[in-house]
N, C-alpha and C positions, 0 to 999 in steps of 0.2 A: 542574228539569232532570234530576235523577237518576231520577225516575219515568218521564220520557219516554224516556231512554236505556234504562232497564230494559224498558220496553214494546217498544222496537225489538229488543232481544236475545230476549225471549220470543216475539215475533211471528215473527221470522226462523226461530227454532228450533221453531215449531209448538207453543209452550207458552202462548200468550196465550188467555185465556178471555173477553176482552171482546167479541170478534166485530167489532171495528172494521175490521180488514182480514183477509183470508185469508192463510195462510202464503205462498202463491204471490205475492200482491200485495206482501206485505212484502219478500220476497226480490227482487222486481222493483225496489223502491225502493233496494236495496243493490247495484245494478248500474249501470254507465254507461248513460246515456240513449242515446247514439249514439257509440260509440268513434271512428268516422271523423271526427266533428266535435269531440267534446269529450274524447277520450282516456279517462281514468279518472273523469271527473266525470259525475254524474247525480243529479238530484233533491235537490240541496243538499249532497251528500256526495261525497267522493273515495274511491273503493273500490279497494283494492289487495290483493295477496297479501303476507302477512307470516307468517313461521314462528311467531312468538310467539302468533298469533291462534288456533292450534289448528285442529282439524278440517281443512277444505279450505283454510285459510290466509286466508280473507276477513277483511279489516279495513277499516273505513270511518272517515274523519275529517272534521272540519270545524273551521274557525277563523273567528273574526269579531271585529269591533270596531265600536263606535258612536262612535269617536274619544274616548271617555271611559273605556271598559272594554275589556278584551281577554279572549278565551275560546278554548280549544282542547279538543277532545274526540276520543277514539278509541273505537271499539267493536271487540272481537274476538269474533266470533260462535261460534267453536269452543270458546273457553274460557268463554263466557257472561259476559263482563265488559266494563264500559265504564269509561273514565277521563276525567275532566273537571277542568280547572283554569282558573281565571279570576282576574282582578284588577280592582280599581276604578280603575285608572290606565292610560294609554296613552302610551308614549314609544318612543324608538328601541330600547330594550333589553327592553321588555316581552315581545315575542314570544319572544325567545331565552330569557328567564327561564322563561316558561311551558312552552316546549318542553322545557327541561331537567327541569322538574318532572313533566311527563306522561311523559317518557322514563324517569325514575326509578320512577314508578308501574308502568309497563309491565314494566320489568326486574324489579322486586320480585315482581310477580304471575306472571312467566313461569316455567313449569316446564320450559322447554327450554333447557338449558345452551348449545347452539349459538346460540340467539337472543341470549343474554346476551353471548357472546363476539363476535358480529358487530356489536353495537351499542356500539362504543367511543366514538363521538362522537355526541352527540344531533343530530338533524336534524329538520326539519319533516315528514319522511317516516318517522320512527321506524323506521329500518332496514328 
């Protein structure tokens, strides 16, 4: 998963050398498919503006479960970093636990003090 997220970061920023997708195609994946219908959702990701993401503020996230495991990931394209947390269990508290863990990783990596101040309470939308 780390390699896949790294590829997304590199491709979005025009630094991918595999030629799998053009930079333009990759950036298209990181935008809502149709805002009028799906809001911020498109192509398996929810993409929003977050100050901690650097650059133009674009951050994309995804969460999922197969009812046995739970996973949350965020990508900040301006800071060229991705954050992923997962567990091999799924219950009523798992999402909140993982959300707090990914929130901590984002805060630790954030070079923007205002982003750290704004994020006092973790949420599934990482401030």
